[in-house]
KEFINU-886234 format. One record per residue: y, z, x of N, C-alpha, C, O in turn. Coordinates in steps of 0.001 Angstrom, whole numbers, padded with zeros to 6 digits, always signed. Layout:
BEGIN
YZXYZXYZXYZX;...
This chain:
BEGIN
-020379-009385-014492-018963-009983-013866-018338-008895-013455-017923-008043-014240;-018202-008819-012043-017419-007721-011395-015910-008171-011400-015578-009303-011050;-014991-007180-011833-013473-007115-011575-012778-006428-010713-013213-005324-010387;-011499-006932-010122-010946-005866-009385-010069-004875-010139-009303-005306-011001;-010130-003682-009890-009271-002749-010680-008085-002412-010599-007534-001641-011385;-007450-003067-009435-005916-003139-009227-005707-002749-007804-006660-002746-007026;-004439-002404-007407-004378-002307-006154-004891-001168-005509-004848-000186-006250;-005342-000953-004441-006316+000639-003923-005370+001062-002827-005125+002244-003065;-004763+000715-001823-003599+000918-000909-002936+000031-000216-003506-001059-000278;-001941+000011+000446-001517-000672+001195-000993-000208+002617-000633+000965+002720;-000921-001074+003765-000998-000306+005109+000276-001026+005829+000489-002239+005829;+000909-000229+006316+002039-000677+006985+002285-000211+008556+001723+000802+008973;+003203-001047+009456+003370-000209+010820+004647+000444+010832+005540-000008+010115;+004867+001541+011620+005806+002478+011706+005778+002674+013211+004774+002722+013922;+007135+002784+013599+007491+003209+015051+007581+004711+014883+007383+005274+015960;+007741+005273+014204+008235+006584+014375+007599+007697+013030+008189+007864+011962;+006347+008325+013400+005933+008774+012427+006759+010155+011700+006507+010679+010616;+007581+010443+012478+008267+012016+012466+009236+011868+011054+009383+012648+010113;+009947+010257+011383+011016+009982+010671+010542+009184+009612+011292+009116+008638;+009219+008412+009556+008466+008216+008587+007734+009375+007674+007744+009391+006444;+007348+009958+008192+007121+011427+007428+008279+012033+006826+008010+012379+005676;+009478+012298+007162+010603+012786+006262+010997+011770+005396+011408+012328+004379;+011124+009930+005221+011534+009546+004492+010467+009452+003210+010959+009325+002089;+009223+009504+003332+008113+008976+002469+007889+010471+001539+007294+010350+000468;+008380+011896+001967+007880+012832+001357+009150+013573+001028+009333+014346+000087;+009897+013246+001855+011480+014275+001412+012510+013236+000411+013039+013588-000644;+012591+012238+000891+013262+011361+000099+012740+010669-001033+013307+010658-002126;+011406+009952-000723+010968+009163-001902+009795+010372-002691+009317+010112-003795;+009503+011457-002070+008887+012835-003109+007806+012297-003106+007336+012488-004228;+006703+011388-002146+005661+011450-002451+004914+012661-001676+005470+013278-000768;+003590+012943-002127+002711+013749-001264+001895+013082-000119+001147+012127-000326;+002070+013598+000993+001218+013063+002144+000035+013854+001892-000019+015083+001919;-000796+013150+001675-002272+013449+001144-003540+013349+002230-004680+013811+002191;-002802+012506+003253-004141+012669+004518-002918+012522+006094-002021+011705+006302;-003349+013540+006831-002660+013399+008088-004050+013095+008932-004877+013990+009107;-004230+011791+009424-005478+011759+010301-004731+010774+011467-003583+010942+011877;-005531+009858+011838-005420+009022+013312-006390+007810+012725-007288+007916+011890;-005894+006537+013475-006414+005284+013045-008008+005344+013431-008238+005604+014612;-008733+005207+012875-010097+005479+013017-010597+004242+014049-011757+004367+014439;-009951+003206+014478-010215+002152+015414-009548+002318+016900-009800+001791+017984;-008475+003392+016419-007616+003337+017887-007063+005117+017484-006074+005301+016774;-007793+006162+018005-007335+007558+017550-006302+008090+018277-005964+009270+018187;-005699+007149+019109-004367+007660+019692-003129+007400+018849-001971+007520+019249;-003485+007057+017721-002397+006526+016739-002338+007519+015528-003464+007699+015064;-001386+008190+014906-001347+008826+013813-001403+007731+012784-000684+006733+012826;-002552+008048+011598-002466+007266+010519-001945+008108+009058-002699+009014+008703;-001000+007918+008406-000639+008849+007479-000704+007950+006014-000572+006740+005827;-000977+009135+005011-001213+008397+003712-000279+009302+002690-000168+010518+002848;+000293+008675+001765+001063+009424+001039+000784+008654-000553+000493+007464-000676;+000940+009580-001644+000486+009042-002784+001041+009984-003815+002198+010402-003782;+000039+010334-004849-000036+011194-006120-000542+012523-005279-000508+012666-004057;-001086+013580-006402-001521+014900-006130-002677+014852-005029-002802+015741-004187;-003679+013510-005127-004960+013600-004649-004880+012406-003562-005689+012348-002636;-003874+011480-003736-003957+010115-002883-004787+009273-003864-005767+008837-003259;-004773+008913-005031-005610+008361-006114-005566+006916-005710-004558+006508-005133;-006396+006244-005917-006627+004706-005713-005231+004003-006491-004916+004365-007624;-004655+003237-005936-003856+002767-006385-001905+003311-006484-000891+002764-006919;-002156+004419-005928-000989+005430-005101-000224+005324-003851+000959+005540-003588;-001542+004810-002936-001542+005236-001885-000436+004420-000788-000741+003228-000743;+000447+004661-000132+000882+004331+000649+000648+004657+002549+000940+005714+003107;+000082+003468+003195-000559+004175+004426+000104+003567+005379+000358+002381+005163;+000604+004203+006762+001147+003976+007621+000614+004215+009363+000281+005339+009739;+000600+003354+010042-000226+003346+011525+001224+003719+012338+002324+003211+012119;+001001+004408+013003+002535+004652+013962+001864+004062+015272+000763+004339+015749;+002927+003082+015771+002415+002028+016866+003974+002117+017482+004825+001266+017223;+004281+003632+018595+005614+003715+019165+006182+002468+020078+007330+002469+020525;+005536+001739+020231+005899+000526+021202+006100-000953+020832+006202-001914+021594;+006144-000909+019143+006242-002129+018569+007588-002697+018400+008468-001837+018416;+007955-003796+018256+009338-004332+018097+009551-004486+016728+008804-004216+015788;+010938-005068+016749+011119-005698+014997+010403-006577+014606+009733-007188+015439;+010332-006868+013400+009874-008016+012519+010414-009139+012592+011441-009189+011916;+010142-010160+013175+010597-011530+012794+010361-012006+011504+009227-012474+011401;+011032-012055+010479+010128-012118+009175+010372-013771+008836+011342-014453+009167;+009265-014155+008128+008914-015465+008079+007887-015377+006803+007758-014425+006033;+007148-016711+006791+006208-016640+005810+004546-016483+006524+004226-016384+007709;+003611-016513+005159+002429-016153+005937+002332-014677+006161+001783-014175+007141;+003008-013891+005003+002906-012379+005511+002893-011687+004016+003170-012422+003068;+002582-010301+003763+002832-009524+002728+004514-009115+002661+004862-008501+003670;+005443-009309+001811+006806-009384+001989+007278-008431+001219+008466-008220+001463;+006827-007745+000360+007601-006424-000542+006593-005502-001193+005633-006171-001575;+006475-004408-001421+005970-003417-002319+006448-002985-003466+007523-002389-003532;+005707-003238-004486+006849-002666-005864+005764-001104-006396+004549-000904-006380;+006898-000300-006801+006782+000976-006814+006759+001062-008162+007336+000089-008648;+006257+001957-009132+006804+002146-010711+007068+003490-010816+006513+004446-010277;+008179+003423-011740+008828+004461-011948+008733+004516-013480+008538+003479-014115;+008867+005714-014087+008809+005746-015686+009728+004773-016442+009317+003777-017038;+010768+005084-016377+011926+004227-017156+013361+003847-016611+013744+004286-015527;+014003+003166-017254+015093+002565-017010+016065+003734-016147+016558+003773-015019;+016045+004524-017175+016891+005965-016783+016449+006474-015394+017157+007093-014600;+014960+006054-015208+014623+006400-013978+015309+005856-012681+015507+006502-011653;+015649+004493-012927+016400+003429-011735+017702+004221-011643+018059+004479-010493;+018441+004635-012590+019741+004990-012624+019428+006375-011445+020133+006549-010451;+018446+007109-011748+018345+008458-010886+018151+008011-009356+018641+008640-008418;+017371+006839-009215+016713+006730-007995+018225+005743-007349+018334+005811-006124;+019169+005006-007976+019980+004458-007331+020936+005666-006988+021524+005533-005914;+021133+006516-007510+021882+007851-006996+021385+008533-005998+022092+008965-005088;+019963+008718-006075+019223+009379-004739+019560+008604-003531+020218+009127-002631;+019096+007241-003453+019323+006461-002581+020549+006459-001871+020666+006427-000646;+021549+006499-002802+023090+006549-002012+023035+007570-001601+023257+007588-000390;+022733+008979-002251+023137+010454-001377+022087+010435-000201+022324+011397+000530;+021295+009891+000137+020684+009774+001165+020789+008684+002188+020096+008514+003191;+021992+007843+001644+022394+006907+002717+021307+005579+003081+021301+004973+004152;+020509+005334+002042+019275+004512+001754+019936+002934+001773+021078+002867+001318;+019404+001826+002194+019719+000563+001803+019335+000518+000716+018188+000899+000483;+020097+000076-000231+019630-000337-001699+020517-001647-002312+021476-002179-001752;+020100-001908-003236+020729-003013-004065+021125-002460-005357+020778-001323-005677;+021888-003259-006175+022066-003050-007686+020856-003153-008635+019980-004007-008504;+020877-002144-009674+019752-002841-010579+019806-004189-011190+020769-004682-011777;+018394-004836-010931+018346-006162-011345+017174-006286-011902+016561-005278-012254;+016792-007223-012032+015117-007731-012856+014546-008324-011422+015209-008929-010579;+013111-007986-011368+012601-008637-010477+010936-008478-011334+010534-007505-011972;+010180-009860-011051+008719-010117-011744+009011-009758-013331+008110-009062-013800;+010024-010065-014222+010459-009919-015275+010541-008364-016042+010352-008081-017225;+010906-007471-014858+011123-006117-015257+012511-005481-014552+012897-005786-013424;+013075-004680-015315+013852-004042-014605+013713-003397-013348+012827-002542-013363;+014424-003559-012042+014022-003539-010763+015245-002798-010152+016375-002827-010640;+014880-002123-009016+016031-001833-008078+015303-002006-006740+014303-001345-006463;+015881-002985-005861+015354-003100-004522+015942-001927-003504+017015-001360-003711;+015131-001670-002444+015727-001067-001424+014662-000827+000061+013436-000843+000174;+015520-000659+000842+014318-000839+002346+014120+000927+002754+014651+001821+002095;+013347+001130+003831+013367+002446+004523+013825+002289+005771+013850+001167+006278;+014140+003113+006266+014702+003245+007894+014570+002002+008811+015457+001383+009399;+013266+001806+008780+012579+000682+009785+012426-000957+008695+011755-001950+008977;+013151-000772+007664+013409-002408+007251+012070-002577+006383+011842-003777+006232;+011303-001926+005888+010493-002126+004978+010738-002453+003377+011158-001576+002621;+010488-003571+003001+010970-003845+001979+010202-003718+000743+009109-004207+000455;+011054-002897+000007+010526-002405-001591+011095-002435-002487+012311-002534-002324;+010524-002363-004048+011297-002537-005320+010751-001388-006172+009534-001225-006257;+011592-000607-006788+011185+000193-007800+011261-000404-008977+012399-000777-009258;+010248-000675-009948+009870-001245-011153+009619-000507-012565+008624+000217-012609;+010278-000594-013526+009916+000144-014288+008437-000337-015351+008130-001377-015934;+007869+000862-015228+006077+000896-015689+006051+000683-017177+004963+000356-017651;+007108+000820-018015+006669+000494-019645+005370+001156-020171+004432+000655-020793;+005563+002309-019783+004145+002968-020298+002726+002710-019424+001804+003519-019533;+002645+001883-018812+001408+001573-017957+001442+002413-016474+002131+002364-015454;+000417+003120-016910-000292+003938-015482-001657+003875-015780-002267+003641-016823;-002036+004158-014532-003609+004564-014463-004148+005926-014677-003737+006750-013860;-005038+006402-015653-005192+007556-016299-005460+008585-014859-005082+009756-014860;-005877+008210-014147-006297+009421-012760-004958+009711-012057-004946+010838-011563;-003848+009019-011879-002829+009132-011388-002064+010668-011930-001850+010989-013099;-001809+011309-010924-001394+012870-011311+000061+013053-010613+000146+012952-009389;+001081+013295-011325+002495+013570-010849+002150+015091-009675+001332+015999-009819;+002960+014889-008773+002880+015780-007509+003979+017113-007723+005093+017170-007202;+003513+017917-008413+004129+019354-008657+005370+019890-007800+006350+020529-008183;+005053+019469-006621+005911+020166-005283+006883+019174-004916+007658+019346-003975;+006864+018008-005722+007674+017043-004892+009428+017136-005091+009847+017746-006075;+010002+016771-004525+011662+017244-004960+012278+016342-005933+013414+016471-006390;+011496+015480-006193+011919+014530-007645+011330+014980-008531+010109+015136-008548;+012410+015376-009769+011965+015754-010846+010403+014897-011577+010277+013677-011467;+009705+015466-012042+008484+014521-012838+009032+013571-013551+008776+012445-013125;+009623+013610-014382+010166+012552-015272+010735+011263-014417+010858+010244-015096;+011064+011167-013158+011623+010334-012525+010324+009813-011445+010342+008619-011146;+009278+010629-010897+008656+010358-009791+008221+008660-010089+008216+007977-011113;+007921+008422-008865+006810+007333-008431+005808+007740-009069+005444+008914-009130;+005235+006710-009642+003911+006858-010306+002890+006086-009456+001754+006551-009547;+002991+005247-008824+002047+004414-007816+002448+002858-007577+003617+002477-007506;+001499+002152-007481+002181+000563-006875+001985-000064-007986+001113+000200-008813;+002978-001115-008056+003134-002407-008620+003091-003384-008047+002475-003710-007033;+003864-003983-008787+003681-005829-008033+003861-005998-006654+004863-005508-006133;+003167-006523-006084+003154-006692-004565+003540-008055-004272+003126-008942-005019;+004285-008347-003274+004679-009950-003103+003934-010356-001844+003648-009671-000862;+003690-011620-002103+002914-012342-001015+003573-013647-000665+003464-014505-001542;+004382-014069+000664+004987-015305+000846+003969-016162+001486+003498-015674+002513;+003503-017341+001129+002756-018219+002020+002756-019709+001887+002911-020424+000898;+002558-019967+003057+002927-021770+003296+002224-022526+002278+002686-023610+001922;+001049-022025+001720+000453-022758+000921-000227-021945-000403-001385-021531-000349;+000546-021784-001479+000236-021166-002718-000901-021375-003503-001167-020586-004410;-001640-022398-003249-002836-022912-004137-004099-022389-003269-005263-022148-003593;-003483-022319-002176-005051-021792-001342-005033-020284-001615-006143-019770-001745;-003685-019281-001750-004012-017871-001915-004299-017922-003319-004916-016939-003732;-003989-018895-004250-004523-018637-005717-006021-019136-005680-006817-018560-006422;-006372-019951-005038-007880-020054-005329-008829-018598-004699-009912-018147-005071;-008002-018204-003749-009075-016944-003383-008584-015841-004309-009409-014934-004422;-007414-015668-005031-007405-014611-005945-008150-015011-007299-008443-014158-008137;-008380-016099-007425-009271-016506-008808-010776-016182-008371-011700-015770-009072;-010752-016449-007180-012383-016264-006553-012706-014866-007185-013831-014702-007657;-011616-013658-007230-011435-012192-007410-011424-011931-009033-011561-010843-009592;-011218-013271-009668-010924-013253-011301-009517-012643-011447-009416-011880-012408;-008607-012783-010833-007397-012438-010824-006801-013635-012091-007218-014783-011942;-006060-013427-013034-005323-014298-013931-004508-014697-013474-003887-013880-012795;-003957-016096-013498-002738-016587-013394-001924-016466-014802-002358-016863-015883;-000578-015802-014572+000055-015394-015887+001374-016267-015717+001963-016492-016774;+001816-016684-014804+003267-017599-014893+003156-018246-013611+002571-017785-012632;+003972-019732-013715+004104-020271-012185+005282-021141-012699+005520-021634-013802;+005841-021151-011677+007093-022227-011680+006740-023197-010144+005669-023144-009540;+007764-023924-009805+007074-024817-008794+007008-024161-007307+006310-024830-006544;+007557-023050-006758+007093-022414-005986+006939-020918-006118+007121-020127-005193;+006557-020573-007453+005960-019101-007354+005029-018829-008757+005243-019225-009902;+004112-018147-008320+003189-017673-009255+003013-015977-009157+003106-015239-008176;+002679-015632-010786+002278-014046-010589+000707-014041-011261+000252-014747-012161;+000229-013239-010666-001485-013270-010890-001787-011613-011222-001243-010694-010610;-002461-011500-011974-003061-009988-012465-004542-009769-012472-005292-010517-013100;-005137-008336-011496-006526-008511-011590-006801-007571-012881-007947-007186-013116;-005788-007243-013648-006406-006707-014813-005329-007263-015951-004163-006877-015866;-005700-008123-016964-004493-008891-017355-003761-007911-018465-004269-007183-019319;-002407-008160-018141-001084-007183-018851-000954-005967-018427-000419-005094-019111;-001484-005746-017109-001325-004760-016524-000540-004972-014924-001142-005647-014089;+000857-004340-014561+001058-004344-013521+000643-003695-012265+001228-003855-011193;-000611-002798-012487-000858-002006-010897-001987-002939-010505-002842-002464-009758;-002133-004377-010957-002912-005219-010007-002164-006406-009949-002766-007447-009686;-000997-006425-010142-000051-007806-009999+000509-008144-008830+001151-007363-008128;+000236-009592-008517+000517-009862-007396+001820-011066-007506+001533-011952-008311;+002790-011188-007029+003543-012206-007123+003426-013113-005708+003720-012715-004581;+002922-014426-006075+003098-015108-004662+004262-016063-004573+004661-016599-005607;+004734-016271-003619+005906-016955-003047+005529-018109-002338+004489-017826-001743;+005959-019617-002039+005491-020565-001303+007001-020984-000560+007954-021621-001010;+006819-020459+000524+007639-020864+001705+007143-021701+002786+006087-021592+003408;+007983-022467+002896+007533-023327+004380+008587-022646+005608+009645-022046+005422;+007941-022946+006834+008876-022508+008115+007987-021566+008720+006873-021268+008287;+008564-021095+009790+007602-020235+010950+006891-018848+010116+007325-018187+009172;+005573-018733+010939+004985-017700+009925+005643-016149+010773+005832-015978+011977;+005826-015391+009860+006272-013872+010221+005895-013149+011614+004673-013159+011760;+006521-012575+012596+005752-012156+013588+005688-010365+013261+006719-009694+013223;+004688-009940+013103+004497-008191+012460+005558-007325+013334+006055-007792+014359;+005765-006453+013009+006619-005315+014016+006788-004108+013241+005899-003640+012530;+008204-003494+013420+008659-002678+012677+008597-002958+011398+008853-004115+011065;+008248-001985+010392+008435-002047+009048+007785-003368+008505+008282-003826+007476;+006813-003981+009032+006048-004910+008334+004802-004438+007776+004365-003295+007916;+004226-005426+007106+003024-004801+005851+001953-005422+006879+002187-006452+007511;+000660-004636+006991-000435-005091+007673-001215-005926+007156-001619-007026+007533;-001509-004923+005687-002858-005857+004776-002537-005021+003381-001792-004042+003331;-003042-005434+002581-003271-005048+001090-004999-004978+000676-005810-005904+000666;-005198-003547+000352-006194-002943-000031-006334-003124-001492-005512-002608-002250;-007541-003977-002025-008159-004110-003593-009223-002992-004150-009942-002513-003273;-009374-002627-005163-010299-001631-005725-011330-002412-006188-011254-003462-006826;-012433-001731-005762-013443-001970-006199-014347-000444-006590-014096+000594-005979;-015127-000494-007396-015427+001110-007915-016349+001524-007144-016411+002753-007108;-017373+000783-006271-018366+001389-005961-019194+000444-004589-018872-000737-004464;-020259+001061-003604-020828+000389-003010-021630-000803-003374-022097-001625-002585;-021733-000794-004671-022969-002015-005247-021488-003064-005297-021786-003975-004525;-020321-003298-005737-019608-003679-006066-019043-004309-004631-018806-005516-004671;-018853-003774-003642-018290-003892-002759-019355-005140-002109-018936-006280-001908;-020685-004752-001843-021479-005391-001413-021726-006779-002336-022415-007651-001806;-021275-006995-003497-021101-008234-004073-020145-008968-003616-020271-010113-003181;-019402-008497-003676-017657-009195-002533-017619-009723-001542-016926-010682-001202;-018670-008909-000751-018924-009410+000532-019650-010805+000772-019438-011567+001715;-020519-010979-000238-021274-012096-000330-020541-013038-001076-020698-014177-000638;-019866-012966-001956-018747-013815-002441-017831-014489-001381-017512-015667-001218;-017493-013269-000668-016348-014063+000306-016825-014770+001382-016160-015679+001880;-018238-014350+001920-018773-015216+002872-019316-016441+002322-019704-017210+003201;-019502-016972+000803-019963-017770+000172-018757-018864+000335-018931-020075+000468;-017553-018214+000299-016574-019154+000151-015954-019715+001315-014967-020449+001357;-016826-019173+002483-016505-019730+003919-015639-018869+004703-015159-019323+005742;-015327-017447+004265-014775-016703+005328-015272-015652+005880-016204-015025+005378;-014882-015439+006633-015531-014201+007749-015272-012743+007214-014105-012452+006951;-016088-011965+007062-015566-010569+006664-016267-009760+007984-017221-010111+008678;-015236-008271+008077-015981-007476+008900-017232-007026+008326-017630-006063+008981;-017866-007259+007564-018922-006641+007170-018419-004905+006285-017238-004600+006122;-019319-004215+005942-018959-003496+004828-018564-002184+006209-019355-002161+007152;-017463-001264+006227-016926-000604+007192-017049+000830+006430-016796+000887+005226;-017393+001837+007064-017606+003264+006581-016340+003983+006929-016372+004528+008032;-015063+004131+006139-013849+004751+006586-013847+006144+006127-012863+006883+006165;-015342+006543+005570-015464+008172+005400-014624+008557+004147-015274+009267+003380;-013426+008299+003750-012638+008564+002403-013116+007582+001112-013219+007759-000102;-013387+006279+002171-013674+005128+001217-014746+004144+002073-014957+004392+003260;-015339+003135+001471-016182+002351+002204-015106+001176+002043-014352+001188+001070;-015035+000103+003061-014164-001379+002704-014692-002445+003745-015473-002217+004668;-014201-003466+003465-014498-004766+004284-013109-005355+004542-012129-004776+004074;-012981-006383+005203-011570-006810+005735-011865-008395+005634-012952-008777+006067;-011085-009219+005162-011172-010566+005559-009935-011481+005406-009305-011309+004362;-009473-012426+006263-008404-013224+006238-008597-014206+005272-009659-014824+005205;-007438-014454+004337-007742-015636+003574-007074-016909+004239-006689-016705+005391;-006863-018179+003741-006516-019179+004298-005105-019417+004817-004849-020277+005659;-004274-018669+004310-002709-018632+005223-002674-017417+006089-001608-017048+006582;-003767-016794+006291-003799-015657+007399-003613-014381+006615-003665-013391+007346;-003421-014131+005402-003060-012827+004976-004579-011813+004868-005666-012214+004451;-004278-010526+005338-005435-009873+005701-005444-009036+004303-004549-008343+003818;-006618-009298+003863-006999-008214+002402-008192-007217+003086-009016-007432+003976;-007926-006144+002334-009193-005136+002466-009742-005403+001114-009145-006096+000291;-011059-004757+000869-011430-004291-000265-012370-003079-000014-013330-003073+000755;-011883-001935-000882-011996-000562-000809-012574+000112-002097-012159-000081-003240;-013594+000932-001724-014262+001631-002723-013096+002673-003440-012003+002856-002903;-013471+003291-004660-012367+004317-005101-012801+005634-004384-011933+006415-003993;-014022+005874-004220-014538+007102-003484-015105+007013-002238-015355+005949-001674;-015373+008423-001671-015003+009693-002136-013970+010214-001988-013932+011439-001871;-013054+009605-001957-011516+010111-001839-011338+011053-000608-012213+011337+000209;-009914+011528-000627-009341+012644+000336-009774+013633+000339-009692+014277+001385;-010455+014239-000854-010709+015509-001176-012147+016039-000400-012556+017189-000243;-012771+014673+000037-013935+015064+000712-014054+016129+001618-014874+017037+001475;-013037+016020+002800-012853+017183+003629-011487+018017+003719-010865+018482+004674;-011275+018015+002337-009941+019271+002101-009889+019557+000647-010308+018769-000200;-009350+020733+000382-009031+020966-001051-007787+020553-001405-006926+020369-000544;-007523+020337-002883-006291+019932-003320-004930+020857-002946-003787+020418-002815;-005318+022099-002828-004120+022977-002743-003528+022471-001133-002347+022141-001030;-004287+022449-000130-003726+022195+001134-003919+021014+001681-003827+020966+002907;-004191+019931+001035-004248+018616+001073-003349+018082+001941-002175+018327+001664;-003620+017206+003233-002523+016692+003929-002050+017425+004787-001765+016772+005790;-001757+018811+004906-001233+019807+005830-001394+019794+007322-000514+019911+008175;-002909+019599+007500-003232+019693+008947-003816+018308+009106-003674+017411+008274;-004676+018176+010560-004908+016680+011003-006334+016962+010747-006964+017920+011197;-006934+015694+009703-008209+015755+009264-008975+014465+010046-008583+013347+009714;-009902+014539+010931-010592+013567+011526-011806+013135+010820-012146+014080+010109;-012643+012118+010678-013967+011822+010154-015027+012477+010974-014788+012867+012117;-015929+012575+010536-017126+013431+011170-017276+012601+012444-017523+013383+013362;-017237+011558+012804-017973+011142+014015-016526+010929+015292-016680+010571+016460;-015276+011253+014659-014219+011777+015815-014232+013445+016218-014009+013980+017304;-014580+014033+014910-014415+015444+015221-014895+015946+016532-014194+016933+016757;-015731+015779+017522-016178+015724+018900-014775+015862+019493-014486+016904+020082;-013936+014926+019379-012837+014521+020131-011628+015079+019804-010538+014691+020226;-011859+016156+018912-010555+016834+018117-009234+016966+019450-008084+016531+019391;-009970+017789+020693-009048+018145+021572-008371+017273+022219-007153+017418+022310;-008898+016384+022696-008502+015134+023169-007725+014480+022192-006690+013959+022609;-007942+014400+021167-006843+013323+020329-005595+014125+020103-004528+013623+020456;-005611+015431+019499-004693+016495+019447-003811+016155+020575-002760+015585+020282;-004077+016427+021933-003566+016414+023020-002473+015200+023214-001521+015292+023988;-002736+014102+022434-002055+012834+022629-001091+012626+021606-000326+011672+021741;-000969+013582+020297-000151+013416+019375+000872+014247+019218+000766+015460+019398;+002040+013611+018838+003586+014552+019000+003784+014602+017456+003821+013716+016602;+003920+016218+017396+004120+016815+016123+005133+015805+015423+006038+015089+015852;+004628+016036+014239+005551+015052+013092+006354+016003+012143+007253+015461+011501;+006176+017216+011981+006970+018059+011244+008265+018267+011106+008873+017743+012039;+009156+018958+010132+010269+019060+010299+010464+020244+011098+009657+021171+011167;+011996+020146+011931+012154+021155+012986+012681+022380+012453+012880+023342+013196;
């Protein structure tokens, strides 16, 4: 029986790639591991941030869409991203750091049964720092050139929050992937792809009302991890057998994946662990230059002519 190894990456919408680049590299201290373009629309940047190599489970990904408007928040949306830090002491460090950069944040509290610190980026994307309690994936690597000390660095993705009108419909989809339900109240349930581990945890909240209208700072989709092509093909068949339409398997060069929407309209991606972001670059210079998958390389001059520089002045 195949299981989901945890979160692979999560993808958001940004209006300003330069501002985004500054926030995630210089304030959150993540490494920009891939500077590339949206393969379906190469006129827009696609930025990836993560650990030293952008390991599965660490990747935050952003599509730059300069003309998007603000998000109208509502239900049937992925509504918050959990990021893991090593200790409760790290939350104090981050509270002070966020304050020093005038980043919107709350007080240290609890979320999903863990010490937590909620904050937002400049575009209103909602995130929460969570204490990892020693939980981490073996392949995650601390980024040596981060402005954040290693003992307080963001390790990778933790609890992801999804808000839907029909909790049980999403629960049925997660259980198809062998997620375990570990707790439930009247309008909230927690699921884990690896029982007892936060790096595959999803909090599902039930909320009636208008569906979210995506825009600035909204979350486009959550990608979940499979090990290889064989597992991806297996899940493609399982999703179709449940009556969902899939994209079919798509070769994204850095990984292979497929996409589908569950019954509330939440977009999921299923992505393979490999080959990874070092397939077209070495670790030392990862993310420093524009990388294009082979099928777009012949259009490099055209693509570069339409992209605005995002490095610091």
